[in-house]
C-alpha positions, 0 to 999 in steps of 0.5 A: 563541508564541515563535519558538524554541517554534514551531521546536520544534513544526514540528520535532516535526510534521515528525518525526511525518510521517516516522514515518508509520504502516505497516500489514500484512495477513498470511495469518493474517487479522490486521492488524498495525502494521509498524515501518518501521525494523526490521520488527517486527510488532504485532498490531492485530486479527483481520479475520475475512477470508481470502485477502486480496489488497491493502491501502492507505490512501486520501488521506482516511485510510480503510484499504481491503482487497480479497480474492481470488475465494476470498473473493468478490472483496470490497472494504471498509474495516478499522478501523485500531484493531481490524482489524474489516472492513466490506464495501462491495461485490464487485469483478467477482464473476463473474470471477477475482481472484487475489493482487493489490494496491491503490493510490490516486492523490493525487486518490483514484482506487483501482486494483487488480490482478489481474482475469482470469488471468496470461495476460490480467491486468487493471488496474481502478479501484474505486468506493470508495463501491460497490465496483463496478469498471471495467477500465482495461486489460490489463497484459500485454506481448507476451503475457507473463504478469503477476502484480502482487502489490503496487502503489504510486503514483509521484509522476510519475503512474505505478504501480509494481507487484511482478511475480511472473512477472518477479521485478521492479518494473514501471511501469504506465500508469494510463490504459491498464493497459499495463506500460511498463518495469521498474526495475533489480534483481530480487527473488524476489517470490513469489505473495503480498506487498504494496507501498506509498508515502507520498510517491510517491518512496520505496516499501516492499515485502514478498515472499512466504513459502516456503509460497506457491505460488511462494515468495518471499524473505520480506523487507521492503524500502524502495525508490527508486521511480525508480532501483529501489535497495532497502534490506533492512529485515527478513528474516523468514526464512520465520517468518511465518504461512501464505504471509506478507504479503497487503498493505502500507499506509502513511499519506500524508506531508503536504507540507512547506508543509502542515506549516508551515501546521499549525505557523503555525496552532498558533502563531496559536491559542496567541496567541489563547488568550493574548490571551483569557486576559488 
């Protein structure tokens, strides 16, 4: 393969990584493809699940969901091409799970919120093979209620969550569950929504509709997970079904050296094919 062709291939791979696939769950039970540039929504398929609480892609590429107590605290996977749900298990079936969120660490640890009540909301870890959860810790600080409706893993090893109560993005210690601080700026989060990140640096979050018990601004943003600086992608003007978004997920972006390795692999494969054809 000529050097110029290799450069073109690497450029195409890098462009593909930047345009990662984003998914959204809405209150109508459908899984959507979300355009990261303008927020346009395209229906993928019906999940036949109500009261979704969270959505996220694992490092392996599987798309996981969790529901609230209204649908049995169910944990499972969604087919990314049809939206069909497959249940794995029930997270703390005897306890109250409200609104909530999912997030994965780079090593594949699955975190979820909110178990308990706003006065003692807990962060939990879920076994993705069984759906069984274990408590990490209580997220409340000085007795203040907490309602985390979106969650993302940050590249420095902490979680960033959408706290409906404080209308802000907060940082959460994944080892203890404690809220350790908040990012600058505020937004009307609402009772439902979603948050995700592909690289642990830039996040995306979407706020609740005016039909939610606590109405939100019903908008999609990108956000710097370290500074809190955000950019509006789409104001849906409360024209979404029901309470709006229930979850947001995005495919992880490969590291730059991974992309280079892929390009070199393609180059070596092409060279072997040329030699074999002589």
